[in-house]
N, C-alpha and C positions, 0 to 999 in steps of 0.2 A: 762366303768370305771368309769362315773361319778358317778354313783349311789352308787358305794363303797367308792368313796371320800367323798361324802355325807353323807353316813351313817357312815363311820368314824368320819368325821369330826363333823357332827350335832349332832348325838348321841353320840359320843365319848366324846364331851365336857362335858356333865354332865357325862356319864357313860364309863369306859376307853374299848375302844375295845381290851381286853386282849388277846382274842385266848384262854384264859386258863379258863377252868372250874371252877366251886367251889366258884365264887366270886359272892355273892348274890345282889341283888336289881336291876337287869337288867329292869324288867316290871316296878316296881315303878318309875326309871328313864323317862321310855318311856312314861309313863302316865303324869307324870309332864312335859316333852315337848311338849306333844301332847295338854294338857291344856293351857300351857302358849301362845303356837302357836296361838290356836283358840280363844283365849282372845285378842289378840293383832289385833287389823285392819291391813288387808293388805295395803300395801301402793306401789306404782310403786318403782320400782328400778332405780336408778340412773347408770349412766356408772361408775361414782366413786366409788358409793356403791358396786357394782359388781366386781371393780379391789380390794378394799379392802376383800371382800369375799373371791376372788381367793387367796389373799396372805394369809390370815386368814387359808384356806384350805390346801396351801402348808405349812405353818408353822405346824398346825395340824399332817399333814403326818407324818412330821418329829419326832414330839414329840411321837406320836403313835411308830416311828421305834425304838426310843431310849428306849422308856418304854417297849415295848416288848423283845428288848434285855436284859435290867436289869433285868426282871422278868424272863426269861430263865435262866441267870447267878445267881439269886438268888433261881431257884429253884434247880437247878443242885449243889448249894453250899451247900444243906441239904443232898445231896447223892442220892436225886429222879430223876428220869428222869423226862420231861415234861410229856410225855405219862403216867407215873404212876400216878403224882399229878393229871392230868386231870380226869384219872378213879375215882381215890380215890373221887376228888371233885363232882363226879356225886352222888354217893353214899350217901343216907342218913345217919345222924350221927349214929342212933341208931341201922342200919344196917350194918356198918362196922364192920368187924373181923380182925382187924389189930393188930400185935403187936405193945407192948408199944412204940419201938424204931421206928417203922413205924409212929405210931402215931403222936410221939414227931416231927419226919421229917416232917410229912404234917403238922402239927400245925405251925411249924417255917416258912415253905416254905408259907404258908397262910397268916401270918403274914407279911412275906417280901411282899408278892403280894399284899396285902391290904395297905400296906404304900405307895408302888410305886403307885397304884391306885390313892390314894388319893394327892401325888405329880403330877402325871399327869392331873388329874382335875383341879388343881391350875395352871398349867403351860398352859394349855389350854386357862383357862379364860385369864388369863393375854395376851397370843398370841391374841386373838380374840380382846380384848381392845386394844393392840399395834397397831392391823390394822385397828383402827379406828371405831372399831363397839362395841355397845353394845351386851351383849348376847342374848338377846330377839330379837332384829334386826337380828342378825347373823341366828339365827334359823329359823326367819322368812323368811328370804331369800332363806334360803337353803330348806326349803317347797316351795317356789314359783320355785324355779330352777329346783328342781326335778320333778316338774310338766310340766315344760314348754322345751321343745328340743330346744327352740332358745336360752333362755335362758344358757341351758347346753353347747351347741356349744361355747358361749360366753365366758364361764368360761373354758372350754378346751383350747380355743385358748389363752385365756390370762393365763392360766399354763403353756403352752408350749413355751410362749415366752423367 
C-alpha cells in the first residue's frame, strides 16, 4: 500500500499518475527525479518531517483522485470512452488509422488531459510546500521511506490517524 502511495506521491509530483496512456514524458520526469534525489545528500528524517511527509502524501492522494475524475469526465465529454482514448494513445501517430472525427475527438481529449495534468502538477507542488517541505526534500524522504520498512510503518501509522 505504501509503495503505491509513494509511487503516486513522489513520482506523481512531477508526473501525473493519470492512469491514462498517451500522455508523454514519463521517463524524462523519472530521470529528473532520480538525478535530483541522488544529488541531494541524504539526511536524517525528523519526526516532524515524517509528519509533514505523511500530510503531503494524503494531500497528493486527494489531488490524484480529483484529477483522475476530471480526466475521465474530459475524455467522456469528447464522446470517447477512457478505454478507447488509452488504446489510441498507445498507437504511434503515424500508425493511426482514424477517421477525421475520431482524430478530432482524440486531439480534444488529449489537450484536456494535458491541461489537467499541468494543473495537477501545480497543485501537487503547492500541497507539498504547504505541508512544510521543499520538493527536493519531499522526494528525498520518499526515497528513504521506500527503502526502510520501519519508516514505512511510521508513515502508514501517521496516515491512519
